[in-house]
C-alpha positions as CSV (number, residue, x, y, z in Angstrom):
1,M,-4.8,30.1,1.8
2,K,-5.4,26.4,2.7
3,N,-9.2,26.7,2.2
4,Q,-8.7,27.8,-1.4
5,K,-6.9,24.6,-2.3
6,E,-8.4,21.2,-3.2
7,H,-8.4,19.3,0.2
8,V,-8.1,15.6,0.4
9,I,-7.9,13.0,3.2
10,V,-5.1,10.4,3.4
11,T,-5.6,7.6,6.0
12,G,-2.4,5.7,7.0
13,G,-0.6,8.8,5.7
14,A,2.5,8.3,8.0
15,G,3.1,4.8,6.7
16,F,5.4,3.6,3.8
17,I,3.2,4.3,0.8
18,G,1.0,6.9,2.5
19,S,3.9,9.2,3.4
20,H,5.1,9.2,-0.2
21,L,1.5,10.0,-1.4
22,V,1.1,12.9,1.1
23,E,4.5,14.3,0.0
24,L,3.4,14.1,-3.7
25,L,0.0,15.7,-3.0
26,L,1.6,18.6,-1.1
27,S,4.1,19.1,-3.9
28,K,1.1,19.3,-6.3
29,D,-0.4,22.1,-4.2
30,F,-3.2,20.2,-2.4
31,A,-4.2,20.7,1.1
32,V,-4.0,17.3,2.9
33,T,-5.5,16.0,6.1
34,L,-3.3,13.0,7.2
35,I,-4.9,10.4,9.5
36,D,-2.7,7.9,11.3
37,N,-3.0,6.1,14.6
38,F,0.7,4.9,14.8
39,D,-0.3,1.3,15.0
40,P,2.3,-0.5,17.2
41,F,2.9,-3.1,14.4
42,Y,6.2,-1.3,14.1
43,D,8.1,1.6,15.8
44,K,6.2,4.9,15.9
45,Q,9.6,6.7,15.5
46,I,9.8,5.2,11.9
47,K,6.5,6.8,11.0
48,L,7.5,10.1,12.6
49,S,10.6,10.0,10.5
50,N,8.5,9.3,7.3
51,I,6.6,12.5,7.8
52,S,9.3,14.7,9.3
53,S,10.1,16.5,6.1
54,F,6.6,17.9,5.6
55,I,4.8,17.7,9.1
56,K,5.2,21.5,9.5
57,N,3.8,22.3,6.0
58,P,1.0,24.8,6.4
59,D,-1.2,22.8,4.0
60,L,-1.0,19.7,6.2
61,T,-3.5,18.9,8.9
62,F,-2.5,15.9,11.1
63,I,-5.1,13.9,13.0
64,E,-3.8,11.1,15.2
65,C,-6.7,8.8,15.4
66,D,-7.8,5.2,14.7
67,I,-10.1,4.6,11.8
68,L,-12.3,2.5,14.2
69,S,-13.0,5.8,16.1
70,Y,-15.8,6.8,13.9
71,D,-17.4,9.5,16.0
72,T,-14.1,11.2,16.7
73,L,-13.2,11.3,13.0
74,L,-16.6,12.5,12.0
75,N,-16.2,15.5,14.5
76,Q,-12.6,16.3,13.6
77,L,-13.0,16.2,9.8
78,D,-14.7,19.6,9.6
79,Q,-13.5,20.9,6.2
80,N,-14.8,20.4,2.7
81,Y,-13.0,17.5,1.1
82,S,-12.9,16.3,-2.5
83,A,-11.5,12.8,-2.0
84,I,-10.4,10.2,0.5
85,F,-7.3,8.1,-0.1
86,H,-7.8,5.1,2.2
87,L,-4.5,3.5,2.9
88,A,-4.8,2.7,6.6
89,A,-5.0,-1.0,7.3
90,K,-3.5,-3.8,9.4
91,A,-0.9,-5.0,6.9
92,G,0.8,-8.3,6.2
93,V,-0.3,-11.7,5.1
94,R,1.5,-13.8,7.8
95,P,0.5,-11.7,10.9
96,S,-3.1,-11.9,9.8
97,I,-3.1,-15.6,10.2
98,D,-2.3,-15.1,13.9
99,N,-4.8,-12.2,14.4
100,P,-7.7,-12.7,11.9
101,I,-10.3,-10.9,14.1
102,G,-8.1,-7.8,14.5
103,Y,-7.6,-7.7,10.8
104,Q,-11.3,-8.0,10.1
105,E,-12.1,-5.2,12.4
106,V,-9.6,-2.6,11.1
107,N,-9.6,-3.5,7.4
108,V,-13.4,-4.1,7.0
109,T,-15.1,-2.1,9.7
110,G,-12.5,0.7,9.4
111,T,-13.1,0.9,5.7
112,Q,-16.8,1.1,6.3
113,N,-16.3,3.9,8.7
114,M,-14.4,5.9,6.1
115,L,-17.1,5.2,3.5
116,E,-19.7,6.4,6.0
117,I,-17.7,9.6,6.5
118,A,-17.6,10.0,2.7
119,R,-21.3,9.5,2.6
120,R,-22.0,11.9,5.5
121,K,-19.7,14.6,4.2
122,N,-20.6,14.2,0.6
123,I,-17.1,13.2,-0.5
124,K,-17.5,11.7,-4.0
125,Q,-14.1,10.2,-4.8
126,F,-12.9,7.3,-2.7
127,I,-9.5,5.7,-3.6
128,F,-8.9,2.4,-1.8
129,A,-5.5,0.6,-1.3
130,S,-6.2,-3.0,-2.0
131,S,-3.7,-5.8,-2.6
132,S,-2.5,-8.4,-5.1
133,S,-3.1,-10.9,-2.4
134,V,-6.8,-10.9,-3.3
135,Y,-6.0,-13.1,-6.3
136,G,-4.6,-15.8,-4.0
137,I,-3.9,-19.1,-5.8
138,N,-5.6,-18.1,-9.0
139,K,-3.6,-19.8,-11.7
140,N,-4.6,-17.5,-14.6
141,I,-1.5,-15.3,-14.8
142,P,-0.8,-12.5,-15.3
143,W,-3.7,-11.6,-13.0
144,Q,-6.4,-9.5,-14.7
145,E,-9.0,-7.3,-13.0
146,S,-11.7,-8.8,-15.1
147,D,-11.0,-12.3,-13.7
148,G,-13.7,-12.7,-11.1
149,L,-12.2,-15.9,-9.7
150,L,-10.5,-14.8,-6.5
151,Y,-8.9,-17.5,-4.3
152,P,-7.6,-15.7,-1.2
153,I,-5.6,-17.9,1.2
154,S,-5.0,-15.4,4.1
155,P,-7.3,-13.4,6.4
156,Y,-5.6,-10.3,5.1
157,A,-6.5,-11.0,1.5
158,S,-10.1,-11.8,2.5
159,T,-10.4,-8.4,4.3
160,K,-9.3,-6.6,1.2
161,I,-11.9,-8.4,-1.0
162,S,-14.6,-7.6,1.6
163,A,-13.6,-3.9,1.6
164,E,-13.8,-3.9,-2.2
165,L,-17.3,-5.3,-2.2
166,M,-18.4,-2.8,0.4
167,G,-17.0,-0.1,-1.8
168,H,-19.3,-1.4,-4.6
169,V,-22.3,-1.2,-2.3
170,Y,-21.5,2.4,-1.4
171,S,-20.9,3.4,-5.0
172,H,-24.3,1.9,-6.0
173,L,-26.3,3.3,-3.1
174,Y,-24.7,6.7,-2.5
175,N,-23.1,7.7,-5.8
176,I,-19.5,7.6,-4.3
177,R,-16.9,6.8,-6.9
178,F,-14.9,3.9,-5.5
179,V,-11.5,3.2,-7.2
180,S,-9.8,0.1,-5.8
181,L,-6.0,-0.2,-6.5
182,R,-4.5,-3.6,-6.1
183,F,-0.8,-3.0,-5.1
184,F,1.8,-5.5,-6.1
185,T,4.8,-5.9,-3.6
186,V,5.8,-2.3,-3.2
187,F,9.3,-1.5,-2.2
188,G,11.6,1.5,-1.9
189,P,12.6,4.1,0.7
190,R,10.5,4.0,4.0
191,Q,9.5,0.4,3.3
192,R,8.2,-1.3,6.5
193,P,11.0,-3.0,8.4
194,D,9.2,-6.4,8.4
195,L,9.1,-6.7,4.6
196,A,11.6,-9.0,2.9
197,I,13.7,-6.4,1.0
198,H,14.2,-4.2,4.1
199,S,14.7,-7.1,6.5
200,F,17.1,-9.0,4.2
201,S,19.1,-5.9,3.5
202,K,19.7,-5.2,7.1
203,K,20.7,-8.8,7.8
204,I,23.1,-8.7,4.9
205,I,24.7,-5.5,6.2
206,N,24.9,-7.0,9.7
207,N,26.1,-10.5,8.7
208,E,22.9,-12.1,10.1
209,P,21.2,-15.1,8.7
210,I,18.3,-14.6,6.3
211,N,15.2,-16.9,6.7
212,F,14.7,-18.1,3.1
213,F,11.3,-19.8,2.8
214,G,11.0,-22.6,0.3
215,D,13.3,-23.3,-2.6
216,G,13.6,-19.7,-3.9
217,S,11.3,-20.2,-6.8
218,T,8.4,-18.1,-5.5
219,K,8.0,-15.0,-7.6
220,R,6.8,-11.4,-6.9
221,D,5.9,-8.5,-9.1
222,Y,8.0,-5.9,-7.2
223,T,6.9,-2.4,-7.8
224,Y,8.8,0.7,-6.9
225,V,7.0,3.1,-4.5
226,T,7.1,6.2,-6.6
227,D,5.6,4.3,-9.6
228,I,2.8,3.1,-7.3
229,V,2.1,6.5,-5.9
230,S,1.9,8.1,-9.4
231,G,-0.9,5.6,-10.1
232,V,-2.6,6.4,-6.8
233,F,-2.4,10.1,-7.6
234,N,-3.8,9.6,-11.1
235,A,-6.8,7.8,-9.6
236,L,-7.9,11.1,-8.1
237,T,-9.2,12.3,-11.5
238,Y,-10.6,9.0,-12.7
239,N,-14.2,9.6,-13.7
240,Q,-15.2,7.0,-16.3
241,S,-17.2,4.8,-14.0
242,N,-18.5,4.8,-10.4
243,Y,-16.7,1.6,-9.4
244,E,-13.5,0.3,-10.8
245,V,-10.6,-2.0,-9.9
246,F,-7.0,-1.6,-11.1
247,N,-3.8,-3.5,-10.8
248,L,-0.8,-1.4,-9.9
249,G,2.2,-3.6,-10.5
250,N,5.4,-3.7,-12.6
251,H,4.3,-6.5,-15.0
252,N,7.6,-8.3,-14.3
253,T,8.3,-11.1,-11.8
254,V,11.4,-11.6,-9.7
255,S,12.0,-14.9,-7.9
256,L,13.1,-15.0,-4.2
257,K,16.4,-16.4,-5.4
258,E,16.9,-13.5,-7.9
259,M,15.9,-11.0,-5.2
260,V,18.5,-12.2,-2.8
261,E,21.1,-12.3,-5.6
262,T,20.2,-8.7,-6.5
263,L,20.6,-7.6,-2.9
264,E,24.0,-9.3,-2.8
265,S,25.1,-7.5,-5.9
266,V,23.9,-4.1,-4.9
267,F,25.3,-4.3,-1.3
268,N,28.4,-6.2,-2.6
269,K,28.1,-8.7,0.1
270,K,27.1,-12.4,0.3
271,A,23.9,-13.3,2.3
272,N,24.0,-15.9,5.0
273,I,21.0,-18.0,4.1
274,N,18.9,-20.1,6.6
275,Y,16.7,-22.4,4.5
276,M,13.1,-22.8,5.8
277,P,9.9,-24.6,4.7
278,E,7.3,-22.6,2.8
279,Q,5.1,-20.3,4.9
280,M,1.3,-20.7,5.3
281,G,-0.6,-18.0,3.4
282,D,2.2,-17.4,0.9
283,V,1.3,-17.6,-2.8
284,S,3.8,-19.0,-5.4
285,I,3.6,-16.0,-7.7
286,T,2.2,-12.5,-8.1
287,Y,2.1,-11.1,-11.6
288,A,0.1,-8.0,-12.6
289,A,-1.6,-7.3,-16.0
290,I,-1.4,-3.5,-16.1
291,D,-2.9,-2.7,-19.5
292,K,-6.1,-1.4,-17.9
293,A,-4.2,1.0,-15.5
294,K,-2.0,2.2,-18.4
295,R,-5.1,2.9,-20.5
296,L,-7.3,4.5,-17.9
297,L,-5.0,5.9,-15.3
298,N,-2.0,6.8,-17.5
299,Y,0.0,4.5,-15.2
300,Q,3.6,4.0,-16.4
301,P,5.9,2.1,-14.0
302,K,9.5,3.2,-14.9
303,T,11.8,1.8,-12.3
304,E,13.7,-1.5,-13.0
305,F,14.1,-3.8,-10.0
306,K,17.8,-3.4,-9.6
307,V,17.7,0.4,-9.9
308,G,15.0,0.5,-7.3
309,I,17.1,-1.6,-5.0
310,Q,20.0,0.8,-5.5
311,Y,17.7,3.7,-4.5
312,F,16.6,1.7,-1.5
313,K,20.2,1.0,-0.4
314,N,21.0,4.7,-0.6
315,W,18.1,5.5,1.6
316,L,18.8,2.7,4.1
317,L,22.4,3.7,4.5
318,S,21.4,7.3,5.0
319,Q,19.2,6.2,7.9
320,S,22.1,4.7,9.8
321,T,24.4,7.7,9.5
């Protein structure tokens, strides 16, 4: 019976990372309440496809609701829950520059709403999806959680820092364990269509030009989605402190030029490149120190970049058949 299983909440559970997390939790015999509002940032049908394989699972409860609708959520969340995985957010660095107020509302007020729900319903484990973007233009690489010098350069990054600080307040005042996980450039099946690997892959397949920003030297710590999700899942049982921040990355950087070359190799097709100036809000490098996550979360990323791209290609081609 569902009420005999440990029951957790996943916000943003129909999204890229969230749907993989829900799938893993169900496979581990958890009951899951999935919250998603199908934000129009991208096509609702994509999210419906993400959850199609498990939407009828008897251990899944689906609530279509915005995290800004506090009263509605408070009323609908009527079970006993052991944890909240808070992944719902307005995503993306570049779009946040055009809509900073919207990002502040969802990512900060929405997080506070979920923390209030945790407080009201006595949910003691709160796992928060943060971002490598909080480090901004910090030159001390690889980035370490202990480095208090954060230099965000986008509204999106600033909202993630604000949410982390709010988590500290709630952990201190209300004894809610707040575990913040800073994700580093996640890729793999179900990746959002606006993100570079997904967008570039489709353009290569369709012989369309790729907008290539800068000289190709910018580097990202690409991390495969199942590696990330294993770290998120392990945070469920973290209990050594009431507030902690972890990097979840691959501890390996790939330049934009190398990324495109890898796509060309895996898809066996040359890219048509349209060179563009650097974008506002973009940082030159993301690079995660992951010793802390390895030590305290048993986090072990296993998927090499090119192997992950092959997995992504297989998924992408399966979507078009």
